[in-house]
C-alpha positions as semicolon CSV with decimal commas, in nm:
position;residue;x (nm);y (nm);z (nm)
1;M;0,000;0,000;0,000
2;S;0,129;0,347;-0,090
3;Q;0,221;0,588;0,187
4;Y;-0,025;0,828;0,022
5;A;-0,330;0,597;0,046
6;A;-0,545;0,717;0,337
7;S;-0,801;0,504;0,518
8;L;-1,159;0,576;0,417
9;P;-1,489;0,518;0,596
10;S;-1,615;0,167;0,524
11;D;-1,960;0,296;0,426
12;G;-1,839;0,432;0,091
13;T;-1,909;0,796;0,178
14;V;-1,573;0,907;0,030
15;P;-1,566;0,835;-0,346
16;K;-1,251;0,660;-0,466
17;E;-1,184;0,948;-0,707
18;I;-1,156;1,187;-0,412
19;A;-0,919;0,948;-0,233
20;A;-0,711;0,921;-0,552
21;F;-0,704;1,301;-0,584
22;F;-0,551;1,337;-0,237
23;S;-0,307;1,051;-0,290
24;N;-0,175;1,231;-0,598
25;F;-0,187;1,572;-0,427
26;Y;0,038;1,463;-0,140
27;K;0,286;1,308;-0,386
28;I;0,295;1,646;-0,558
29;S;0,323;1,824;-0,223
30;D;0,634;1,616;-0,145
31;T;0,801;1,698;-0,479
32;E;1,002;2,019;-0,445
33;T;0,992;2,109;-0,815
34;A;0,617;2,048;-0,864
35;H;0,506;2,405;-0,795
36;E;0,283;2,431;-1,104
37;D;0,118;2,094;-1,035
38;Y;0,054;2,200;-0,675
39;A;-0,114;2,522;-0,790
40;D;-0,315;2,324;-1,047
41;A;-0,468;2,120;-0,761
42;L;-0,658;2,436;-0,659
43;T;-0,910;2,631;-0,861
44;P;-0,783;2,949;-1,031
45;K;-0,938;3,157;-0,751
46;G;-0,869;2,898;-0,481
47;V;-0,793;2,991;-0,122
48;L;-0,489;2,829;0,043
49;T;-0,439;2,867;0,418
50;M;-0,123;2,740;0,586
51;G;-0,131;2,824;0,954
52;S;-0,165;3,202;0,980
53;K;-0,090;3,263;0,609
54;Q;-0,380;3,282;0,367
55;V;-0,355;3,349;-0,005
56;T;-0,605;3,358;-0,289
57;G;-0,546;3,288;-0,657
58;R;-0,289;3,101;-0,858
59;E;0,000;3,350;-0,843
60;D;-0,018;3,390;-0,466
61;I;-0,057;3,012;-0,421
62;L;0,260;2,962;-0,629
63;A;0,448;3,218;-0,420
64;L;0,342;3,056;-0,091
65;R;0,422;2,710;-0,224
66;K;0,776;2,819;-0,318
67;A;0,822;2,984;0,023
68;M;0,722;2,657;0,191
69;W;1,042;2,501;0,053
70;E;1,285;2,774;0,166
71;K;1,389;2,597;0,490
72;V;1,277;2,246;0,393
73;S;1,488;2,013;0,178
74;S;1,239;1,724;0,181
75;R;0,892;1,642;0,305
76;S;0,709;1,315;0,318
77;H;0,335;1,314;0,390
78;F;0,147;1,017;0,530
79;P;-0,226;1,094;0,495
80;L;-0,390;0,852;0,736
81;K;-0,764;0,926;0,720
82;I;-1,016;1,116;0,510
83;F;-1,345;1,214;0,676
84;P;-1,647;1,332;0,475
85;F;-1,852;1,638;0,563
86;A;-2,203;1,624;0,423
87;P;-2,270;1,406;0,120
88;L;-1,980;1,379;-0,123
89;S;-2,007;1,299;-0,490
90;E;-1,785;1,260;-0,791
91;E;-1,844;1,635;-0,836
92;G;-1,680;1,721;-0,503
93;G;-1,775;1,822;-0,154
94;E;-1,594;1,896;0,170
95;V;-1,357;1,670;0,365
96;M;-1,128;1,673;0,665
97;L;-0,797;1,491;0,650
98;Y;-0,556;1,373;0,917
99;G;-0,198;1,252;0,884
100;T;0,166;1,297;0,968
101;V;0,459;1,447;0,781
102;D;0,835;1,406;0,802
103;Y;1,062;1,699;0,715
104;G;1,425;1,720;0,614
105;L;1,548;2,070;0,691
106;R;1,809;2,262;0,494
107;D;2,022;2,295;0,809
108;G;2,060;1,914;0,812
109;K;1,810;1,846;1,090
110;K;1,503;1,625;1,056
111;A;1,159;1,650;1,212
112;E;0,954;1,333;1,189
113;G;0,600;1,233;1,275
114;I;0,456;1,584;1,281
115;E;0,076;1,559;1,302
116;W;-0,141;1,772;1,075
117;A;-0,506;1,809;0,981
118;A;-0,660;1,977;0,679
119;R;-0,996;2,094;0,552
120;A;-1,064;2,088;0,180
121;K;-1,355;2,191;-0,040
122;L;-1,349;2,017;-0,376
123;E;-1,528;2,094;-0,699
124;R;-1,505;1,974;-1,055
125;V;-1,352;2,231;-1,291
126;E;-1,308;2,150;-1,660
127;G;-1,360;1,782;-1,582
128;M;-1,097;1,771;-1,305
129;L;-1,136;1,768;-0,928
130;R;-0,973;2,073;-0,771
131;M;-0,980;2,240;-0,432
132;S;-1,156;2,573;-0,402
133;E;-1,034;2,590;-0,041
134;Y;-0,750;2,410;0,134
135;Q;-0,662;2,488;0,494
136;V;-0,384;2,309;0,684
137;Y;-0,369;2,291;1,061
138;L;-0,014;2,227;1,179
139;D;0,159;2,326;1,501
140;P;0,482;2,503;1,396
141;G;0,618;2,449;1,745
142;A;0,594;2,073;1,693
143;M;0,843;2,087;1,407
144;A;1,086;2,297;1,613
145;A;1,048;2,066;1,913
146;K;1,107;1,749;1,709
147;A;1,391;1,884;1,491
148;K;1,707;1,683;1,557
């Protein structure tokens, strides 16, 4: 099983296409050079919130994405669970996600097993699932505390 394959509710409330979207998204998120692909995972007017930073639109998403790699040399996400909010369909919906992430830092340190959660609103745009909103909840102090 891939590290990017999250557990889903057994009642089928999370369509497999949504699970596949997030599996691919976290692979992209862990690829330093995939800035354009990362931005493509959001709608053109998508809202990306990382902690206290919130940006709207493709250009600002690209800028934030590049800034997220300034002190990080590698990241490895392990999405563990996807939870539905309200009925989901192949056209989208809203989900919560939970997982961990390991970081390699540019100063040579590593921070492993950092817990995160995320909220995502998905919609179909030009035949593709994309996020109109993506908000990540991550304790920045956890990375500093675990960095060795």
